[in-house]
N, C-alpha and C positions, 0 to 999 in steps of 0.2 A: 194237349201234348204235341210236341213236335214229333210227328209219328213216323217218319220215313228215313230209311237209309238205304244205300245201294252199294254193291260191289262191282267194280268195273276194271278193266285193264287200263294201265297207264304206261306209256302213251298208247292211244288207240285211235283209229281213223274215225272221222266224224260219223261215218255210217255204221260203226260197230254197235251191236246190241248192248244195251245196259241191263244187267240182271239186278232187280230190286229185292232187297231183303226187307220184307214187310209190305205194307200197302204202298202201291205206286203213287208218286206225287200228284196231287191235284193241280189243276191249272189255276186254281184260286190262290191267293196269297196265303202262305201258311201262318199258323199261330207261331209266335216267337217264344212261347212258354216251353221250357224244358223240365220235364218231370224226372226226379231221381228217387228211386226206392232204396232205402238204406236198411240193412239187416245187421243188428248187433250179434256177433258170434260168440264173444267172451268179453270180459271187461277190457276195454281198450283195443278191441279187434272188431273191424267192421268190413262188410262187403256192400257195394252199392251197384245197382243196376242203372246204367246210364245209357239211355236210348235202348239198344238191343244187346249190349255186352256188359260183362261184370268187370269191376275193378275192386280193389280191396286196400285197406290201410291198417296198420297196427302201430301202437305207441311203444316206443323203446326208450325207457328212461325219460329224457327230456326232449326227445325228438320223435318224429313220425317217419315211417317207411311206407311208401306207396307202391302198390303192385298194379302196374299198367296205368294208363292215364287218359283213357277215352279218346275220341276221334277228332276233336278240333278245339279251338280256343273257347268257344261258347260252352261246350260241355265241360272243359276243364275249369272254367270260372264257376259254373254251377257246382261242380264237384268240390272245389275248394270251399265254397259256402257250406256245403254239407259237412266237410271235415271240421271246419271252424265251429260249427254248431255243436259238435260232439266231442271234439278233442282240444278245443280252445286254440290258443295262439302258439302252440308248440311248433317249432320249425320243421318243415319237411326236409329231412336230411338226405334221403335216398328215394330214387324212383326205379324200381325194378321193371324192366320191359321183358315180358315173357317171350315175345317173338316180334318179327319185324313187319307186321301188317299194320297199315295206317290207322285202323280203327282202335288199335291199342297204343299207338305211338304218338300220334300228332298232338294230343293234349299235354304231353310232357314238357313241351317248350315253356309253358307258363311256370312250371315248378322249377325247372333247371335255370330259368332266368332269375329266379329268386335265391339261387344258390345251392339247390339240391344237386346231388351227384347221381349220374346215370349208372345203372348196373345192367349189363347185357351179356349174353353169351358171346364168347370170343369170336366165333365164326360170323356173327351178324352185327357186331357192335358198330363197325364202320358204316354199315348200311343204315343202321338206326340214326347215328349221328348225321349222316347225309340227309335222311329224310326230315331231320329236324333243322337242317341248315347250319349245322355246327361243325367246327373243325374237330377232327377225330384225334384227341390227345389222351394218351393212356399213361403218362408220366406226370407225377406231381411237380409243380413248379418249385415247391420248397420241401425240404426234408421233413418227414413226419406228417405231411398233409396227404389227403387222398386225391388221386387224379380226378379230373372231370368225368372221365368214363372208366368204370371199374369192370374188368373183364372177368367172366366166369368161364373156367375150363370145364371142370366136372361138378365141383361143389364149392360154395362160398359160405362160410358161417358168419352170421351177422348178429351182433348184439348179444346180450346175456339175460339172465333171469327168465321170468315166465314167458316172455315174447322173443326169446332167442330163436332166430330163423336159420334155416338151411335153404340156400338158393341152389337148385340142382338141375343139371342137365343129365338126362337118363341115358345118354350115350348113343342114341339112335336118331337119324332123321325121322321125323314123324309128321306132324301137321306141317312143319317147315323143316329146313335143314337142321335147325337147332332151336329147340323149344325149352324154356326154363319152367320149372315148377317151384313153388315156395311153400315150405313145410314148417309149421310151428309145433314141434313135438310135444311141448308141455301143455298146451291147450288143445291139441289134437285137431288141428285145422290145416287144410291143404288148399292153396290156391293153385289150380291146375292149369290156368291159361287155356289155350285152345287144344291142348292134348286131350281134354275131356270136354265134350258138349253133353248136356243131359236133356233129353227130349227136345233137342234142337239139331237138325241135320247139319253136320260140320261142312266146312269149305275144304275141299279136297283137291283144289286146282293149283296150289302153289308148286312151282318148278321143283322145289326141294322135297315135296311130299313123297314119303315112302310108306306103302301100306304095311309092309313087314315090320318096319321100325316103329310105326304107329302102334300096331298091335302089341309089339314087345314092350313098348313104353307104358301102355295101359296095363298090361299084365304086371309090370313092375309096381305100379301104383296099387294094384290089388294084393300084393304080398304083405306079409306081416311087417316088413321094413317100415311101412307107413301105417301107424296107428292113428286113424282118423275118424272123427265123429261127424265133422262138417266138411264137405268138399265143395269149393266154390269153382264152377266150371267157367270157361270163357264165354259160353252162351248157354241159354236154357235155364234150368232150375238148380238152385242149391240143393244138395242132398246128402244122405249118408253115403260113405265111400263105396260100398258094394253095390248100392242101388245106382249111383250116378256113374261110376266107372263101368259098372256092369252093363248099363244101357249103351254106353259108348262101345264097349267090346262087342256087343251083339250087332250093333249097326255095322261096324267095320267088317265083322265076319260075314254077316248076311249080304252086304253089298259086294264084298269081294267074291264070295261063293257064286253069287248070281252072275256077276260080270265075267268071271273067269270061265264059268260053265258055258255061257252063251258064246264067248270068244272061241271055246274049243268046238263048239257046233258050227262055227263059220257063219253065224248069223250076221246080217249087214249091220255094220256100226251105225249107219245113218237112222236106223229104226229104233235108236236107243230109248225114245219116248214110249215105245210099245213094250220092248223086252225088259226095260229097266224098272218096271213097276214093282214096288215092295210094299204091299198093303199094310204090313204091320206098322209102318212109319208114316203113313199118309195124313195122320192127324197131328203130326208134330211140327214144331216151328221150322219154316223155311224148306219144307218138303218140296212144295211146288217150285220154288225159286232155285233150289240148289241141288236137290237129289239126282235129277236126271243128268246134270252136267257131271256130277260125281261118277255116275255109272259109265258115262262115255269115257272119262279119264281112266277108270279102272279097266275097262275093256282094252284100251290101248296099252296099259301096263301089262295085262295078261297076254297080249299079242306081241309084247316086246317092241311096240312102236314108241319111238322117242317123241316126246312132246315138250314144248317150251312152257306149257302151262300159262298161268297168268302171274307174271313176276311181281306186279305191284297191285295186289288187291286193295282197293281204295274205297273208304267210306265216304260217300257224298251226302251232304246235308241239303235238305229241302225245307 
């Protein structure tokens, strides 16, 4: 298995530290095999773990809609093979990008080049197109056609029948300034993007991240508005809604409570690797790599210290 991914700032000086998500890269030449784990969720609805993140797809009539697109061209090619093995040659009509982090965006180029339309939240769509090296066009060339990039303000209804989908911005900056979720009400499935991680410590360093908005977004998912049996997170484990979103809610609350309390005491920020310890989460994915950076960011939030964050969290392949 190609086992390693990293998140780093871009651009960054050559001396900047790189934070690895997963095992750090070996100096030996890596295996070029990429393993994808596919979970059927309902007839014609699938989730796939590609490296360390989840994507999904569902059949809508004679087309396929993809939710996120993995981190690079190699992962996208392997993902397409998995799609073809299960859904045949149906064309991929839409690629929904839940947020503008490269590990969810970069693979979309393969499918857009084949004619798929991009769906993104209106506030970040231009940035997504830029990351993909595309001109940002939101008007159709011909009457009756869809534009290359379809903007979502609050909600977009897509398709009909059993796999009718609602593409939703919950109205708050959360993991980023504007995250989408994708809800299939008739089959009770929710693709939550990085609004929910389940037993995987989330990345909280984006400049647009707002802890209050993130908590409000998770609370919205937990309401009766979303009748969900299977929740697909951005990272971690697929789960039942209350279990998966509940884990995310607890982490956000515990991390914020600890960081804001310590900030109130006047404890030195630089000692975040000491005061930031949360033992209940140390056996979860990316605790070592990400948790303590989260605590430092939340400390600054509590102190009212402005931070530029890491505007281009980027997945690096090794």
